[in-house]
N, C-alpha and C positions, 0 to 999 in steps of 0.2 A: 761810246765805250761803256762797258758794264762796270758796276761797282764791286763785282765779285773778285776775290783774290785769285791769282793763278793757282793751278792745281798743286804745283810743287810747294808753294808757300803755305797752302792749307795743310798739306801733309807734314811740313816742317813744324808748324804750330801744334799739330796733333801729337807728333812724336816728342816735342819738347815739353809739352804739358804732361805727358805720361812720365817722362824721365824725371821731371821736377817733383811730381806728385809721389813717385815711388822711391824717393831718396832714402827714407829710413829702411825700407826693405832691401834696397841695393847695398846699404851699409852692412846690414846683417849678412847678406850673401857674400859680400867682399871679405868679411871676417871669417866666414866658413871656408871660403876658397883659400885665404891666407893660412888658416890652420891646416888645411889639407896640404898646402905647399910645404909647410914646416915638417909635417909627418912624413911626406914622401921624399924629403931631402936625403935621407939616409938610404932609401931603397933605390931610387932612380933620380939622379941629379938633373937629367934632361927634362923629365916630366915635371919635376919640382920647379925648374926655371920657367917653363912655359906656364905653369899654374901661377907662379909668382907674378909674371907679367900680366896675366889675366886679372889677378887681384889688384895690381897697381892700376890697371885701366878702370876697373870698377870703382876704386877709390877716387880716381880722377873725375869720374862721372858724378860722384857724390859731392866732392868738394870744389869742383871747378865748373862755373857756369859756362865758360868758353868750351870746355870739353863736351859738355852736354849739348851745347848749340851745334858744334861740329858733327857730333854723332847724329843729331836730329837732321842736319843737312844731308848727311850721307844716306840716312834712312829715307828721307823724302826723295832724294835723287833715285834711289833704288826702287821706291814705290812707283814713281812716274815712269821709269824705264820698264818696269814689270807690266804696268798698265798699258803701255803702248804696244807691247808684244802680243797682248791678247786680241 
């Protein structure tokens, strides 16, 4: 049995490292998205709600390790499925 990690686990580690390393940038992006949601609240409430949900998700990525881990798992699953299709 080889000592290498399975492909999905390597992708998960790769994505999680990127998410954790870019937390300050994600925080700034989340604040910009939140500001956009507030500005569009008067023009189009539906777009504002969708943007607010996106901002909340970005804030979850910044402040919750579990959310970052689950996002990395979904990304690694998608990467392995995409690789199998080629």
